[in-house]
MDTraj code that builds the backbone (N, CA, C; nanometers):
import mdtraj as md
import numpy as np

residues = "MET ALA THR GLY THR GLY LEU SER GLY PRO HIS ALA ASP ALA GLU VAL ILE GLU ALA GLY ALA PRO LEU TYR GLU ALA ARG GLY ALA LEU ILE LEU LEU HIS GLY ARG GLY ALA SER ALA THR ASP ILE LEU GLY LEU GLY TYR GLU ILE ALA PRO GLU GLY VAL ALA LEU LEU ALA PRO GLN ALA VAL GLY HIS THR TRP TYR PRO LYS SER PHE LEU ALA PRO ILE GLN GLU ASN GLU PRO TRP LEU SER SER ALA LEU ARG LEU VAL GLU TRP LEU VAL GLU ARG CYS LEU ALA VAL GLY ILE ASN PRO GLU ARG ILE ALA VAL SER GLY PHE SER GLN GLY ALA CYS LEU SER THR GLU PHE VAL ALA ARG HIS PRO ARG ARG TYR ALA ALA VAL ALA ALA PHE THR GLY GLY LEU ILE GLY PRO PRO GLY MET ASN LEU HIS HIS GLU GLY SER LEU GLU GLY THR PRO VAL LEU PHE SER SER GLY ASP PRO ASP PRO HIS VAL PRO TRP VAL ARG VAL GLN GLU SER ALA ARG GLU LEU GLU ALA MET GLY ALA ARG VAL GLU VAL ARG GLN HIS VAL LEU ARG PRO HIS THR ILE LEU PRO ALA GLU VAL GLU MET GLY ARG GLU LEU LEU ARG THR ALA PHE ASP GLY ILE GLN GLN".split()
xyz = np.array([
    [1.8092, -1.3573, -1.5716],
    [1.9468, -1.3113, -1.5892],
    [2.0224, -1.3308, -1.4599],
    [2.1423, -1.3811, -1.4688],
    [2.2277, -1.3996, -1.3512],
    [2.3487, -1.3088, -1.3650],
    [2.3837, -1.2395, -1.2596],
    [2.4964, -1.1477, -1.2640],
    [2.5848, -1.1681, -1.1420],
    [2.7169, -1.1633, -1.1594],
    [2.8081, -1.1737, -1.0473],
    [2.8033, -1.0484, -0.9622],
    [2.8233, -1.0630, -0.8340],
    [2.8108, -0.9487, -0.7429],
    [2.9379, -0.8658, -0.7326],
    [3.0544, -0.9277, -0.7539],
    [3.1793, -0.8562, -0.7371],
    [3.2162, -0.8342, -0.5922],
    [3.1521, -0.9050, -0.4990],
    [3.1795, -0.8900, -0.3572],
    [3.2932, -0.9827, -0.3151],
    [3.3385, -0.9658, -0.1915],
    [3.4402, -1.0541, -0.1351],
    [3.3763, -1.1455, -0.0312],
    [3.4542, -1.2439, 0.0171],
    [3.4031, -1.3354, 0.1176],
    [3.3493, -1.4620, 0.0537],
    [3.2957, -1.5552, 0.1356],
    [3.2492, -1.6844, 0.0852],
    [3.1450, -1.6743, -0.0262],
    [3.0626, -1.5697, -0.0235],
    [2.9589, -1.5562, -0.1256],
    [2.9989, -1.4592, -0.2363],
    [3.1303, -1.4396, -0.2530],
    [3.1784, -1.3462, -0.3550],
    [3.1373, -1.3882, -0.4951],
    [3.1237, -1.5179, -0.5180],
    [3.0874, -1.5669, -0.6511],
    [2.9383, -1.5955, -0.6635],
    [2.8605, -1.5467, -0.5696],
    [2.7162, -1.5697, -0.5753],
    [2.6572, -1.5094, -0.7016],
    [2.5584, -1.5766, -0.7547],
    [2.4835, -1.5234, -0.8682],
    [2.3460, -1.4799, -0.8212],
    [2.2861, -1.3921, -0.8974],
    [2.1524, -1.3420, -0.8665],
    [2.0635, -1.3641, -0.9875],
    [1.9536, -1.4338, -0.9671],
    [1.8558, -1.4505, -1.0734],
    [1.7534, -1.3376, -1.0625],
    [1.7308, -1.2706, -1.1721],
    [1.6336, -1.1619, -1.1772],
    [1.5129, -1.2067, -1.2583],
    [1.3948, -1.1805, -1.2061],
    [1.2713, -1.2183, -1.2739],
    [1.1658, -1.1120, -1.2440],
    [1.0439, -1.1369, -1.2896],
    [0.9394, -1.0374, -1.2699],
    [0.9636, -0.9165, -1.3583],
    [0.9253, -0.8008, -1.3099],
    [0.9456, -0.6780, -1.3869],
    [1.0941, -0.6433, -1.3931],
    [1.1407, -0.5859, -1.5045],
    [1.2795, -0.5392, -1.5107],
    [1.3066, -0.4387, -1.3987],
    [1.4206, -0.4518, -1.3336],
    [1.4490, -0.3705, -1.2156],
    [1.4416, -0.2215, -1.2452],
    [1.4903, -0.1809, -1.3606],
    [1.4982, -0.0381, -1.3903],
    [1.3618, 0.0268, -1.4158],
    [1.2589, -0.0562, -1.4366],
    [1.1261, 0.0013, -1.4576],
    [1.0222, -0.0526, -1.3583],
    [1.0652, -0.1275, -1.2577],
    [0.9733, -0.1884, -1.1611],
    [0.9189, -0.0849, -1.0628],
    [0.7996, -0.1102, -1.0140],
    [0.7417, -0.0233, -0.9110],
    [0.7869, -0.0615, -0.7723],
    [0.8575, -0.1726, -0.7613],
    [0.9109, -0.2181, -0.6344],
    [0.9949, -0.3417, -0.6567],
    [1.0567, -0.3915, -0.5502],
    [1.1438, -0.5087, -0.5608],
    [1.1198, -0.6022, -0.4434],
    [1.1317, -0.7321, -0.4711],
    [1.1211, -0.8345, -0.3687],
    [1.2491, -0.9174, -0.3710],
    [1.3240, -0.9128, -0.2609],
    [1.4448, -0.9927, -0.2457],
    [1.4048, -1.1246, -0.1812],
    [1.4419, -1.2363, -0.2453],
    [1.4002, -1.3690, -0.2016],
    [1.5219, -1.4519, -0.1622],
    [1.5196, -1.5071, -0.0407],
    [1.6345, -1.5796, 0.0137],
    [1.5965, -1.7247, 0.0415],
    [1.6631, -1.8157, -0.0281],
    [1.6284, -1.9574, -0.0196],
    [1.6812, -2.0214, 0.1088],
    [1.6327, -2.1422, 0.1366],
    [1.6752, -2.2164, 0.2539],
    [1.7988, -2.3010, 0.2283],
    [1.8488, -2.3631, 0.3337],
    [1.9670, -2.4489, 0.3246],
    [1.9388, -2.5676, 0.2307],
    [2.0304, -2.5919, 0.1391],
    [2.0164, -2.7024, 0.0464],
    [1.9274, -2.6724, -0.0724],
    [1.8646, -2.5568, -0.0737],
    [1.7753, -2.5188, -0.1836],
    [1.8487, -2.4243, -0.2786],
    [1.7739, -2.3580, -0.3644],
    [1.8357, -2.2740, -0.4662],
    [1.7554, -2.1476, -0.4900],
    [1.8173, -2.0546, -0.5622],
    [1.7478, -1.9323, -0.6014],
    [1.6262, -1.9648, -0.6876],
    [1.6400, -2.0645, -0.7733],
    [1.5277, -2.1049, -0.8573],
    [1.4111, -2.1535, -0.7728],
    [1.4411, -2.2295, -0.6664],
    [1.3359, -2.2780, -0.5771],
    [1.2562, -2.1628, -0.5165],
    [1.3268, -2.0670, -0.4594],
    [1.2581, -1.9591, -0.3884],
    [1.1879, -1.8651, -0.4852],
    [1.2328, -1.8606, -0.6108],
    [1.1615, -1.7805, -0.7099],
    [1.0191, -1.8308, -0.7290],
    [0.9992, -1.9627, -0.7100],
    [0.8641, -2.0165, -0.7191],
    [0.7704, -1.9490, -0.6214],
    [0.8215, -1.9228, -0.4995],
    [0.7416, -1.8488, -0.4015],
    [0.7188, -1.7060, -0.4485],
    [0.8250, -1.6447, -0.5003],
    [0.8137, -1.5072, -0.5470],
    [0.7077, -1.4887, -0.6530],
    [0.7028, -1.5804, -0.7474],
    [0.6011, -1.5726, -0.8530],
    [0.4599, -1.5767, -0.7952],
    [0.4439, -1.6479, -0.6838],
    [0.3100, -1.6641, -0.6255],
    [0.2676, -1.5466, -0.5383],
    [0.3635, -1.4784, -0.4760],
    [0.3255, -1.3752, -0.3796],
    [0.3483, -1.2327, -0.4270],
    [0.4317, -1.2119, -0.5291],
    [0.4656, -1.0757, -0.5703],
    [0.3563, -1.0153, -0.6584],
    [0.3186, -0.8925, -0.6339],
    [0.2226, -0.8252, -0.7221],
    [0.2841, -0.7978, -0.8590],
    [0.1990, -0.7693, -0.9538],
    [0.2461, -0.7352, -1.0879],
    [0.3296, -0.6072, -1.0827],
    [0.4342, -0.6045, -1.1623],
    [0.5179, -0.4855, -1.1708],
    [0.6313, -0.4810, -1.0710],
    [0.6480, -0.5879, -0.9935],
    [0.7543, -0.5939, -0.8932],
    [0.8696, -0.6807, -0.9455],
    [0.9917, -0.6331, -0.9304],
    [1.1101, -0.7088, -0.9696],
    [1.1420, -0.8129, -0.8632],
    [1.1845, -0.9299, -0.9064],
    [1.2233, -1.0374, -0.8155],
    [1.3741, -1.0565, -0.8242],
    [1.4405, -1.0557, -0.7085],
    [1.5854, -1.0738, -0.7011],
    [1.6147, -1.1910, -0.6082],
    [1.6688, -1.2986, -0.6639],
    [1.6935, -1.4197, -0.5862],
    [1.8404, -1.4579, -0.5949],
    [1.9188, -1.4287, -0.4907],
    [2.0595, -1.4678, -0.4912],
    [2.0758, -1.6163, -0.4603],
    [2.1828, -1.6733, -0.5115],
    [2.2144, -1.8134, -0.4910],
    [2.3309, -1.8254, -0.3931],
    [2.3083, -1.8887, -0.2783],
    [2.4153, -1.9093, -0.1805],
    [2.5191, -2.0056, -0.2371],
    [2.6450, -1.9746, -0.2182],
    [2.7517, -2.0640, -0.2603],
    [2.7453, -2.1913, -0.1768],
    [2.7404, -2.3063, -0.2430],
    [2.7271, -2.4313, -0.1701],
    [2.5868, -2.4561, -0.1182],
    [2.4905, -2.3759, -0.1635],
    [2.3496, -2.3911, -0.1255],
    [2.3253, -2.3706, 0.0243],
    [2.4121, -2.2968, 0.0904],
    [2.3891, -2.2646, 0.2316],
    [2.4462, -2.1265, 0.2613],
    [2.3693, -2.0470, 0.3340],
    [2.4146, -1.9111, 0.3656],
    [2.5199, -1.9111, 0.4751],
    [2.5108, -2.0069, 0.5666],
    [2.6090, -2.0219, 0.6738],
    [2.6070, -2.1680, 0.7159],
    [2.7182, -2.2208, 0.7696],
    [2.7322, -2.3665, 0.7824],
    [2.6579, -2.4313, 0.8981],
    [2.6384, -2.3618, 1.0072],
    [2.5791, -2.4238, 1.1260],
    [2.4372, -2.3726, 1.1488],
    [2.3734, -2.4223, 1.2529],
    [2.2397, -2.3764, 1.2875],
    [2.2388, -2.2262, 1.3143],
    [2.1252, -2.1632, 1.2888],
    [2.1143, -2.0203, 1.3211],
    [2.1181, -1.9970, 1.4715],
    [2.1077, -2.1038, 1.5503],
    [2.1154, -2.0937, 1.6960],
    [2.2568, -2.1163, 1.7485],
    [2.3528, -2.1417, 1.6593],
    [2.4923, -2.1572, 1.7007],
    [2.5499, -2.0204, 1.7391],
    [2.6580, -2.0180, 1.8177],
    [2.7246, -1.8898, 1.8429],
    [2.7570, -1.8196, 1.7112],
    [2.7347, -1.6912, 1.7062],
    [2.7504, -1.6148, 1.5819],
    [2.8858, -1.6395, 1.5171],
    [2.9920, -1.6405, 1.5967],
    [3.1263, -1.6531, 1.5391],
    [3.1466, -1.7860, 1.4672],
    [3.0697, -1.8879, 1.5042],
    [3.0830, -2.0176, 1.4380],
    [3.0230, -2.0177, 1.2982],
    [2.9442, -1.9170, 1.2659],
    [2.8872, -1.9046, 1.1315],
    [2.9576, -1.7986, 1.0476],
    [3.0672, -1.7466, 1.1000],
    [3.1459, -1.6495, 1.0243],
    [3.2610, -1.7192, 0.9500],
    [3.3039, -1.6614, 0.8358],
    [3.2608, -1.5337, 0.7757],
    [3.1412, -1.5454, 0.6820],
    [3.0789, -1.6630, 0.6764],
    [2.9679, -1.6841, 0.5823],
    [2.8500, -1.5926, 0.6110],
    [2.8141, -1.5784, 0.7406],
    [2.6984, -1.4966, 0.7744],
    [2.7189, -1.3519, 0.7324],
    [2.8321, -1.2944, 0.7670],
    [2.8579, -1.1548, 0.7287],
    [2.8597, -1.1385, 0.5778],
    [2.9149, -1.2369, 0.5073],
    [2.9177, -1.2316, 0.3615],
    [2.7770, -1.2362, 0.3037],
    [2.6910, -1.3205, 0.3610],
    [2.5527, -1.3296, 0.3143],
    [2.4774, -1.1994, 0.3396],
    [2.4956, -1.1416, 0.4573],
    [2.4291, -1.0153, 0.4890],
    [2.4761, -0.9035, 0.3967],
    [2.6053, -0.9051, 0.3635],
    [2.6582, -0.8035, 0.2716],
    [2.5989, -0.8205, 0.1320],
    [2.5739, -0.9451, 0.0916],
    [2.5118, -0.9698, -0.0377],
    [2.3707, -0.9110, -0.0421],
    [2.2948, -0.9303, 0.0645],
    [2.1605, -0.8724, 0.0694],
    [2.1691, -0.7197, 0.0665],
    [2.2646, -0.6652, 0.1398],
    [2.2835, -0.5198, 0.1398],
    [2.3149, -0.4700, -0.0015],
    [2.3982, -0.5459, -0.0731],
    [2.4335, -0.5103, -0.2102],
    [2.3102, -0.5088, -0.3001],
    [2.2187, -0.6036, -0.2794],
    [2.0953, -0.6064, -0.3569],
    [2.0083, -0.4841, -0.3275],
    [2.0014, -0.4465, -0.2011],
    [1.9286, -0.3245, -0.1654],
    [1.9923, -0.2038, -0.2338],
    [2.1244, -0.1989, -0.2326],
    [2.1952, -0.0880, -0.2970],
    [2.1671, -0.0838, -0.4471],
    [2.1557, -0.1980, -0.5111],
    [2.1208, -0.2042, -0.6531],
    [1.9845, -0.1421, -0.6772],
    [1.8902, -0.1747, -0.5887],
    [1.7564, -0.1170, -0.6014],
    [1.7608, 0.0348, -0.5855],
    [1.8326, 0.0812, -0.4857],
    [1.8439, 0.2250, -0.4621],
    [1.9060, 0.2951, -0.5818],
    [2.0022, 0.2301, -0.6462],
    [2.0742, 0.2906, -0.7579],
    [1.9843, 0.3159, -0.8786],
    [1.8759, 0.2378, -0.8916],
    [1.7846, 0.2588, -1.0042],
    [1.6594, 0.3341, -0.9616],
    [1.6610, 0.3887, -0.8410],
    [1.5519, 0.4741, -0.7967],
    [1.4413, 0.4060, -0.7183],
    [1.4620, 0.2798, -0.6788],
    [1.3638, 0.2117, -0.5945],
    [1.4010, 0.2374, -0.4492],
    [1.3214, 0.3170, -0.3802],
    [1.3573, 0.3534, -0.2436],
    [1.3237, 0.2407, -0.1461],
    [1.3741, 0.2440, -0.0235],
    [1.3540, 0.1341, 0.0725],
    [1.2075, 0.1007, 0.0979],
    [1.1199, 0.2010, 0.0932],
    [0.9779, 0.1771, 0.1176],
    [0.9146, 0.0901, 0.0096],
    [0.9873, 0.0676, -0.1000],
    [0.9372, -0.0165, -0.2090],
    [1.0198, -0.1444, -0.2240],
    [1.0966, -0.1787, -0.1204],
    [1.1774, -0.3011, -0.1209],
    [1.1260, -0.3948, -0.0133],
    [1.0871, -0.5146, -0.0528],
    [1.0429, -0.6176, 0.0412],
    [1.1472, -0.7285, 0.0459],
    [1.1527, -0.7975, 0.1595],
    [1.2477, -0.9071, 0.1791],
    [1.1710, -1.0274, 0.2316],
    [1.1978, -1.1444, 0.1738],
    [1.1289, -1.2651, 0.2175],
    [1.2216, -1.3851, 0.2049],
    [1.1963, -1.4861, 0.2871],
    [1.2755, -1.6076, 0.2776],
    [1.2107, -1.7207, 0.3536],
    [1.2626, -1.8400, 0.3274],
    [1.2154, -1.9594, 0.3964],
    [1.3303, -2.0233, 0.4735],
    [1.3037, -2.0620, 0.5989],
    [1.3988, -2.1348, 0.6840],
    [1.5280, -2.0547, 0.7008],
    [1.6416, -2.1067, 0.6536],
    [1.7653, -2.0310, 0.6672],
    [1.7535, -1.8945, 0.6002],
    [1.6818, -1.8895, 0.4890],
    [1.6588, -1.7621, 0.4220],
    [1.5703, -1.6686, 0.5015],
    [1.4749, -1.7240, 0.5779],
    [1.3913, -1.6411, 0.6643],
    [1.4733, -1.5836, 0.7793],
    [1.5644, -1.6641, 0.8324],
    [1.6536, -1.6161, 0.9386],
    [1.7407, -1.5024, 0.8861],
    [1.7961, -1.5198, 0.7651],
    [1.8796, -1.4170, 0.7053],
    [1.7990, -1.2903, 0.6783],
    [1.6763, -1.3052, 0.6318],
    [1.5892, -1.1896, 0.6075],
    [1.5659, -1.1105, 0.7352],
    [1.5317, -1.1830, 0.8413],
    [1.5017, -1.1197, 0.9693],
    [1.6242, -1.0494, 1.0262],
    [1.7374, -1.1185, 1.0209],
    [1.8609, -1.0613, 1.0740],
    [1.9025, -0.9386, 0.9946],
    [1.8837, -0.9441, 0.8621],
    [1.9243, -0.8299, 0.7798],
    [1.8467, -0.7045, 0.8161],
    [1.7146, -0.7136, 0.8238],
    [1.6376, -0.5924, 0.8507],
    [1.6626, -0.5414, 0.9919],
    [1.6920, -0.6321, 1.0859],
    [1.7228, -0.5874, 1.2226],
    [1.8556, -0.5132, 1.2269],
    [1.9516, -0.5595, 1.1468],
    [2.0827, -0.4939, 1.1441],
    [2.0853, -0.3701, 1.0554],
    [1.9904, -0.3603, 0.9643],
    [1.9834, -0.2451, 0.8726],
    [1.8431, -0.1849, 0.8806],
    [1.8066, -0.1325, 0.9976],
    [1.6685, -0.0862, 1.0169],
    [1.6367, 0.0399, 0.9368],
    [1.5199, 0.0376, 0.8758],
    [1.4638, 0.1498, 0.8021],
    [1.3213, 0.1070, 0.7654],
    [1.2485, 0.1894, 0.6972],
    [1.1141, 0.1509, 0.6519],
    [1.1268, 0.0711, 0.5222],
    [1.0899, -0.0556, 0.5280],
    [1.0841, -0.1394, 0.4091],
    [0.9384, -0.1573, 0.3676],
    [0.9170, -0.2066, 0.2450],
    [0.7806, -0.2337, 0.2007],
    [0.7177, -0.3413, 0.2880],
    [0.7920, -0.4497, 0.3142],
    [0.7414, -0.5599, 0.3961],
    [0.8532, -0.6609, 0.4177],
    [0.8348, -0.7455, 0.5185],
    [0.9232, -0.8591, 0.5453],
    [0.8335, -0.9799, 0.5696],
    [0.8606, -1.0895, 0.4989],
    [0.7852, -1.2133, 0.5184],
    [0.8834, -1.3240, 0.5534],
    [0.8839, -1.3661, 0.6790],
    [0.9755, -1.4691, 0.7278],
    [0.8980, -1.5983, 0.7486],
    [0.9159, -1.6917, 0.6562],
    [0.8497, -1.8208, 0.6654],
    [0.9432, -1.9203, 0.7357],
    [0.9170, -1.9455, 0.8618],
    [0.9950, -2.0371, 0.9454],
    [1.1363, -1.9840, 0.9660],
    [1.1463, -1.8804, 1.0464],
    [1.2775, -1.8231, 1.0756],
    [1.2694, -1.7198, 1.1853],
    [1.3860, -1.6733, 1.2290],
    [1.3930, -1.5725, 1.3330],
    [1.5326, -1.5143, 1.3410],
    [1.5526, -1.4243, 1.4341],
    [1.6823, -1.3607, 1.4526],
    [1.7897, -1.4641, 1.4862],
    [1.9107, -1.4353, 1.4432],
    [2.0208, -1.5308, 1.4510],
    [2.1002, -1.5124, 1.5805],
    [2.1312, -1.6242, 1.6443],
    [2.2116, -1.6221, 1.7659],
    [2.1716, -1.7329, 1.8609],
    [2.2583, -1.7696, 1.9551],
    [2.2318, -1.8829, 2.0437],
    [2.1210, -1.8541, 2.1450],
    [2.0588, -1.9575, 2.2010],
    [1.9584, -1.9387, 2.3052],
    [2.0146, -1.8560, 2.4208],
    [1.9357, -1.7639, 2.4699],
    [1.9793, -1.6784, 2.5801],
    [2.0517, -1.5531, 2.5364],
    [2.0846, -1.5417, 2.4083],
    [2.1535, -1.4229, 2.3578],
    [2.0594, -1.3029, 2.3616],
    [2.1144, -1.1870, 2.3902],
    [2.0379, -1.0630, 2.3842],
    [2.0130, -1.0294, 2.2373],
    [1.8888, -1.0330, 2.1942],
    [1.8543, -1.0107, 2.0541],
    [1.8280, -0.8642, 2.0219],
    [1.8559, -0.7754, 2.1149],
    [1.8271, -0.6333, 2.0946],
    [1.9101, -0.5749, 1.9809],
    [1.8441, -0.4944, 1.8968],
    [1.9099, -0.4193, 1.7905],
    [1.8659, -0.2739, 1.8004],
    [1.9571, -0.1844, 1.7709],
    [1.9259, -0.0418, 1.7720],
    [1.8586, -0.0020, 1.6409],
    [1.7849, 0.1069, 1.6447],
    [1.7258, 0.1615, 1.5237],
    [1.5770, 0.1334, 1.5140],
    [1.5141, 0.1929, 1.4114],
    [1.3700, 0.1820, 1.3941],
    [1.3342, 0.1237, 1.2575],
    [1.2348, 0.0364, 1.2572],
    [1.1797, -0.0181, 1.1330],
    [1.0610, 0.0642, 1.0829],
    [1.0258, 0.1682, 1.1545],
    [0.9370, 0.2742, 1.1077],
    [0.8038, 0.2226, 1.0516],
    [0.7464, 0.1242, 1.1175],
    [0.6165, 0.0760, 1.0752],
    [0.6188, -0.0289, 0.9657],
    [0.7353, -0.0838, 0.9345],
    [0.7436, -0.1897, 0.8336],
    [0.6522, -0.3064, 0.8701],
    [0.5642, -0.3513, 0.7802],
    [0.4824, -0.4693, 0.8091],
    [0.5668, -0.5965, 0.7998],
    [0.5599, -0.6792, 0.9027],
    [0.6412, -0.8011, 0.9112],
    [0.5506, -0.9191, 0.9414],
    [0.5681, -1.0268, 0.8658],
    [0.4966, -1.1516, 0.8896],
    [0.5943, -1.2593, 0.9346],
    [0.5692, -1.3165, 1.0522],
    [0.6386, -1.4372, 1.0971],
    [0.5379, -1.5516, 1.0894],
    [0.5673, -1.6530, 1.0106],
    [0.4774, -1.7675, 0.9979],
    [0.5606, -1.8940, 1.0079],
    [0.5262, -1.9810, 1.1031],
    [0.6115, -2.0977, 1.1286],
    [0.5312, -2.2131, 1.1866],
    [0.5853, -2.3324, 1.1694],
    [0.5276, -2.4500, 1.2309],
    [0.5691, -2.4626, 1.3760],
    [0.4920, -2.5353, 1.4518],
    [0.5231, -2.5589, 1.5930],
    [0.4734, -2.6983, 1.6316],
    [0.5667, -2.7890, 1.6609],
    [0.7112, -2.7690, 1.6625],
    [0.7708, -2.7759, 1.5219],
    [0.8890, -2.7178, 1.5073],
    [0.9640, -2.7255, 1.3823],
    [1.1000, -2.7853, 1.4148],
    [1.1540, -2.8728, 1.3301],
    [1.2806, -2.9387, 1.3614],
    [1.4016, -2.8458, 1.3607],
    [1.3887, -2.7285, 1.3030],
    [1.5040, -2.6388, 1.2908],
    [1.4865, -2.5042, 1.3605],
    [1.3618, -2.4593, 1.3730],
    [1.3355, -2.3252, 1.4265],
    [1.2394, -2.3362, 1.5446],
    [1.2898, -2.3235, 1.6675],
    [1.2008, -2.3312, 1.7846],
    [1.0984, -2.2182, 1.7835],
    [0.9769, -2.2505, 1.8221],
    [0.8716, -2.1498, 1.8241],
    [0.9067, -2.0346, 1.9173],
    [0.9769, -2.0640, 2.0252],
    [1.0137, -1.9570, 2.1186],
    [1.1019, -1.8526, 2.0503],
    [1.1890, -1.8933, 1.9558],
    [1.2726, -1.7954, 1.8858],
    [1.1889, -1.7118, 1.7889],
    [1.0892, -1.7712, 1.7291],
    [0.9985, -1.6937, 1.6448],
    [0.9312, -1.5848, 1.7282],
    [0.8831, -1.6229, 1.8459],
    [0.8174, -1.5264, 1.9342],
    [0.9135, -1.4176, 1.9800],
    [1.0352, -1.4578, 2.0189],
    [1.1356, -1.3598, 2.0625],
    [1.1678, -1.2616, 1.9502],
    [1.1798, -1.3135, 1.8300],
    [1.2131, -1.2287, 1.7155],
    [1.1001, -1.1323, 1.6846],
    [0.9792, -1.1809, 1.6916],
    [0.8641, -1.0947, 1.6679],
    [0.8584, -0.9806, 1.7693],
    [0.8855, -1.0129, 1.8949],
    [0.8839, -0.9088, 1.9985],
    [0.9926, -0.8051, 1.9734],
    [1.1099, -0.8492, 1.9319],
    [1.2196, -0.7552, 1.9088],
    [1.1905, -0.6634, 1.7905],
    [1.1402, -0.7187, 1.6807],
    [1.1106, -0.6331, 1.5658],
    [0.9945, -0.5387, 1.5956],
    [0.9004, -0.5847, 1.6769],
    [0.7919, -0.4968, 1.7187],
    [0.8464, -0.3835, 1.8047],
    [0.9409, -0.4154, 1.8924],
    [1.0036, -0.3122, 1.9758],
    [1.0814, -0.2119, 1.8901],
    [1.1251, -0.2558, 1.7717],
    [1.1959, -0.1679, 1.6797],
    [1.1013, -0.0873, 1.5919],
    [0.9714, -0.1021, 1.6149],
    [0.8746, -0.0201, 1.5434],
    [0.8070, -0.0865, 1.4260],
    [0.8286, -0.2166, 1.4063],
    [0.7599, -0.2873, 1.2980],
    [0.6159, -0.3180, 1.3378],
    [0.5303, -0.3364, 1.2384],
    [0.3928, -0.3825, 1.2601],
    [0.3932, -0.5330, 1.2331],
    [0.3937, -0.6113, 1.3385],
    [0.4236, -0.7542, 1.3291],
    [0.2974, -0.8397, 1.3391],
    [0.2887, -0.9375, 1.2509],
    [0.1862, -1.0414, 1.2574],
    [0.2567, -1.1755, 1.2733],
    [0.2099, -1.2562, 1.3678],
    [0.2701, -1.3874, 1.3942],
    [0.1649, -1.4948, 1.3726],
    [0.1992, -1.5953, 1.2927],
    [0.1079, -1.7057, 1.2668],
    [0.1740, -1.8381, 1.3054],
    [0.1076, -1.9131, 1.3884],
    [0.1564, -2.0424, 1.4376],
    [0.0758, -2.1543, 1.3712],
    [0.1471, -2.2534, 1.3156],
    [0.0823, -2.3653, 1.2479],
    [0.1208, -2.4941, 1.3213],
    [0.0313, -2.5418, 1.4036],
    [0.0590, -2.6574, 1.4887],
    [0.0791, -2.7831, 1.4037],
    [0.1903, -2.8509, 1.4296],
    [0.2250, -2.9777, 1.3635],
    [0.2464, -2.9629, 1.2131],
    [0.2717, -2.8442, 1.1684],
    [0.3012, -2.8221, 1.0271],
    [0.4398, -2.8753, 0.9939],
    [0.4580, -2.9480, 0.8834],
    [0.5923, -2.9917, 0.8438],
    [0.6783, -2.8719, 0.8019],
    [0.8055, -2.8979, 0.7803],
    [0.9008, -2.7910, 0.7465],
    [0.8827, -2.7531, 0.5995],
    [0.7821, -2.6717, 0.5754],
    [0.7463, -2.6331, 0.4393],
    [0.6665, -2.5037, 0.4468],
    [0.6152, -2.4586, 0.3328],
    [0.5270, -2.3416, 0.3302],
    [0.3908, -2.3887, 0.2828],
    [0.2909, -2.3685, 0.3657],
    [0.1556, -2.4124, 0.3334],
    [0.0885, -2.3168, 0.2336],
    [-0.0097, -2.3661, 0.1585],
    [-0.0851, -2.2767, 0.0694],
    [-0.1441, -2.1566, 0.1434],
    [-0.1886, -2.1777, 0.2660],
    [-0.2445, -2.0663, 0.3437],
    [-0.1377, -1.9611, 0.3723],
    [-0.0136, -2.0053, 0.3903],
    [0.0950, -1.9103, 0.4142],
    [0.1288, -1.8330, 0.2873],
    [0.1235, -1.9020, 0.1735],
    [0.1443, -1.8336, 0.0452],
    [0.0404, -1.7224, 0.0296],
    [-0.0829, -1.7525, 0.0639],
    [-0.1885, -1.6521, 0.0537],
    [-0.1619, -1.5358, 0.1487],
    [-0.1115, -1.5654, 0.2698],
    [-0.0774, -1.4578, 0.3639],
    [0.0327, -1.3690, 0.3070],
    [0.1336, -1.4324, 0.2456],
    [0.2407, -1.3554, 0.1848],
    [0.1916, -1.2703, 0.0700],
    [0.1017, -1.3264, -0.0098],
    [0.0451, -1.2523, -0.1233],
    [-0.0314, -1.1303, -0.0749],
    [-0.1120, -1.1481, 0.0294],
    [-0.1902, -1.0362, 0.0820],
    [-0.1001, -0.9318, 0.1468],
    [0.0027, -0.9768, 0.2170],
    [0.0976, -0.8836, 0.2786],
    [0.1596, -0.7930, 0.1727],
    [0.2073, -0.8522, 0.0637],
    [0.2738, -0.7731, -0.0392],
    [0.1750, -0.6913, -0.1206],
    [0.0565, -0.7453, -0.1443],
    [-0.0444, -0.6664, -0.2155],
    [-0.0753, -0.5386, -0.1396],
    [-0.0945, -0.5533, -0.0093],
    [-0.1228, -0.4358, 0.0736],
    [-0.0031, -0.3427, 0.0791],
    [0.1165, -0.3995, 0.0899],
    [0.2381, -0.3187, 0.1025],
    [0.2629, -0.2349, -0.0224],
    [0.2391, -0.2938, -0.1384],
    [0.2679, -0.2241, -0.2638],
    [0.1464, -0.1508, -0.3195],
    [0.0337, -0.1599, -0.2523],
    [-0.0879, -0.0964, -0.3010],
    [-0.0683, 0.0549, -0.3138],
    [-0.0988, 0.1059, -0.4300],
    [-0.0905, 0.2506, -0.4511],
    [0.0452, 0.3004, -0.4942],
    [0.1474, 0.2113, -0.4937],
    [0.2810, 0.2549, -0.5369],
    [0.2828, 0.2652, -0.6884],
    [0.3277, 0.3764, -0.7388],
    [0.3352, 0.4003, -0.8823],
    [0.4777, 0.3768, -0.9324],
    [0.4910, 0.3544, -1.0620],
    [0.6233, 0.3372, -1.1222],
    [0.7030, 0.4662, -1.1120],
])
top = md.Topology()
chain = top.add_chain()
for i, resn in enumerate(residues, 1):
    res = top.add_residue(resn, chain, resSeq=i)
    for name in ("N", "CA", "C"):
        top.add_atom(name, md.element.get_by_symbol(name[0]), res)
traj = md.Trajectory(xyz[None], top)
């Protein structure tokens, strides 16, 4: 099912594909954010592979197939207003989950590439205890040398950073910097480096994501 968000900004007409368990009866939710040039349908393929049974899948579609126009390493203002609009869309999805009784501890966020950057940036800007965060080839948004510090606590949220090194779009140093910042915010961070891995998600990474979410949702009741 696809539903309009009713939001303003560049992603005001974004649609959201819902799959997995129905949101109103799910034991948890997984928000999935696709990469540049990809689609909500694409990232749902990952969701089907990593989400435990009984979890709702929410995959928004970026307008124009991109969450923001320039590199995540560009000055923040050069990616506005698209970046703020994308972050507000993710916030709206979290609010939808809360409205049906799914608390933050049962909401996970995951993405690949540009979607991984958006996932990481969202939880840093909206810190609380989430079920889990899985960032496949991504990191906090902002130019090299920028202070990546964010206020607030992630309260033990399990976070996976998994990326290739080198990667044509995401420098390994930014993955490391992002991991350190989220750890400083109280997350339980795991970092996996895949030497000479192409810009994709390996089967081993899918398995890591599956185990992360299985552990995160273990014991959660409807």
